[in-house]
N, C-alpha and C positions, 0 to 999 in steps of 0.2 A: 503494500500500500504506500509506502514512502516513496517508492520509485514513481508511482502514478501521480502523487501529489507534487513531486519535484518536476515531472514532465509537464503537468498542468500549469504550474507556476511559470516554467520557462516559456511555454506556449503563450500564456497571458502577457508576459513581459515582451515577447517578440511581437505580438499583435499590437500592444501599446506603442512600441517603438515604430512599427510600420505606420500606424495611424498618425503619430506625431510627425514623422518625416513627410508623409503625403499631405498633411494639412499645411506644413511649412512651404511645400512646393507651390501650393495654390494661393498663398498669402501674398497680397499686393501691398505696396507702400501706400501712403496717403495719396488720394487723388489730387492731381494738380488742378488748381482753379482754372476756369476756362480762359481767363485773360493771360495766364502763364503758358498755355499751350501754344505750340508753334503755329503761327498764322502765315499763310502764303500771301505774298504781296499782290496788289492789283497790277494789272498789265498796263504798260505804256507803249502801245504801238505808235501812237502819235506822241510827240514830246509832251504836250500839255493836255491830253485827254486820257483820263483814267478809265480802264475797262475793268469791271468787277471780275474777280477770280472765279465766281460761280458761273460765268458765261464762257462758253467754248467759242473760239474763233474758227470759222470755216475758212481756212486758208485758200482753198481752191476757188472760193467765190469772193475773195478779198483782194484788194490791190492798194498799195501805198507807194506814193511817189515822193521822193525827197530831192529838193533842188535849192541850193543857196540858203541853207538853214531853215527852209520851210518844208513842212510835210503836208501832203494832201492825199486824199483817196477815200476808199470805202472799206469798212470792216463789217463783215456779216457775222452775227453772233447768235447763239442759241443756248438756252439754259433753263433749268427749273427754278425760276424766280417769279415772284409776283410782280405784275406790271406796275402797281403803285410804288412798290419798294424800289424797283429799277428806276422809275422816274425820279423819285426822291434822291437816289444815289447820284444820278447824273446832275440833277439840279444843284445839289450840295457840292459835289466835286468839281463841276465845271465852274461854278462861281468861285470856289477856292483857288482855281487855276487862272483866274482873271477873265473868264468868259462872262458875257452879259446875256441873260435870258431875254430874247426878243419876243418870242411868242411860244405858246404851247396849246395843244389841243388834246383832250383826254377822251378816249373812246376805246372800243376793242382794238382799233388801229390808231395809236396815239402818235403825236408828232411834237418834237421840241426843236426850237431853232435858237442858236446862240451866235453871238458875234464877239470877236476879239481882234482888235486891230484891223488888218486887211483880210481877215478870214471869217468864214461862216462855218458853223457846225450844224448839221441837220441830223437829228436822231429820230428814226421811225421805229416804233415799238408795236409789235403785233402779239396779241394774247392768243396762243394756240391751245389745243386741248391738253397736251402733255407738257409742252415747252413754251417758253416765251422767246420770240425772235426779235432781234434788233438789228437795224442797219445804221451804222454811224458814218456819215459823210462829213469830211472836213475838206472844204474847198476854198481857194482864194476868191476874193471878190473880183469882179470884172476889171476894174481899173488897176488892180495889182498885177493881173496877167498882162495887160497892155503896157505897163511900165517896166516890165522885166527887161534888163539889158539883153541885147541879142548875143548869141553864143558865137 
């Protein structure tokens, strides 16, 4: 009987050690607060127009032209964001970058128009079933094209 008791005690100690080791394996440290978690930066395809990281750029449908320190072109975007949130994002960030909101129209197909110096930015936002689509046009104003020095 003593051998049985000794074996039973050894088995219980072994099970206790296994349970302790397995619990320690699953134990996580304290959760990092959300602000401390690594955040991806927003994208700057144009020098002074921020594109939210939640939106994917469709490179095959986009074109950016750079000449003499000025960038212009079209970015076609898609992502799972709310239209109102996206419009607030552009309004806040464009204003912070020195753009002036000229006009906006809110509907399932919304439009925002900004001006900065000799450039205009037109942002067309369409609310889809699954994704929200946006076209970001940054173009020089007509007089700035006419006044470019010839190459």
